[in-house]
KOLDODREN-553292 format. One line per 2 residues: number of its first residue (from 1); for each residue x, y, z of C-alpha. Coordinates in nm, 3 decimals, padded with zeros to 5 digits. Example, Ala and Ser with C-alpha at 12.3 -4.5 7.8 and 13.67 -1.06 7.14 Angstrom:
BEGIN
1) 01.230 -00.450 00.780 | 01.367 -00.106 00.714 .
! end
This chain:
BEGIN
1) 00.000 00.000 00.000 | 00.139 00.338 -00.099 .
3) 00.145 00.624 00.147 | 00.024 00.958 00.021 .
5) 00.160 01.295 00.118 | -00.106 01.513 00.273 .
7) -00.151 01.864 00.147 | -00.122 02.157 00.386 .
9) -00.498 02.213 00.366 | -00.566 01.851 00.464 .
11) -00.320 01.870 00.755 | -00.484 02.188 00.880 .
13) -00.827 02.027 00.858 | -00.710 01.723 01.051 .
15) -00.550 01.939 01.321 | -00.872 02.138 01.357 .
17) -01.074 01.816 01.383 | -00.834 01.680 01.645 .
19) -00.858 02.001 01.848 | -01.240 02.001 01.828 .
21) -01.254 01.639 01.948 | -01.022 01.715 02.240 .
23) -01.224 02.021 02.344 | -01.546 01.821 02.323 .
25) -01.402 01.538 02.535 | -01.267 01.787 02.788 .
27) -01.607 01.958 02.816 | -01.781 01.622 02.855 .
29) -01.542 01.512 03.129 | -01.603 01.828 03.332 .
31) -01.980 01.847 03.302 | -02.271 01.666 03.455 .
33) -02.438 01.385 03.265 | -02.673 01.513 02.996 .
35) -02.862 01.344 02.717 | -02.581 01.399 02.464 .
37) -02.300 01.276 02.687 | -02.487 01.002 02.874 .
39) -02.249 00.723 02.965 | -02.277 00.575 03.315 .
41) -01.920 00.441 03.308 | -01.664 00.683 03.168 .
43) -01.336 00.548 03.031 | -01.021 00.601 03.237 .
45) -00.867 00.816 02.962 | -01.160 01.056 02.985 .
47) -01.133 01.072 03.364 | -00.776 01.201 03.325 .
49) -00.910 01.515 03.154 | -01.109 01.623 03.462 .
51) -01.001 01.947 03.630 | -01.130 01.852 03.976 .
! end
C-alpha cells in the first residue's frame, strides 16, 4: 500500500478536527451527565481530563 503525502490544507483540517474532538471530550469530562454525553461508566482516559 502506498502512502500519500497530505496537502497543507488537509493537515490543517485534521489538526482542527483533532482540536475540536479534544475540546469536546474535555467539556464532557467536566460536566454533569446530559442526554448527549450520557455514559454511566466513563473510560479512564476521559477521567484524566477532569479538572477537579
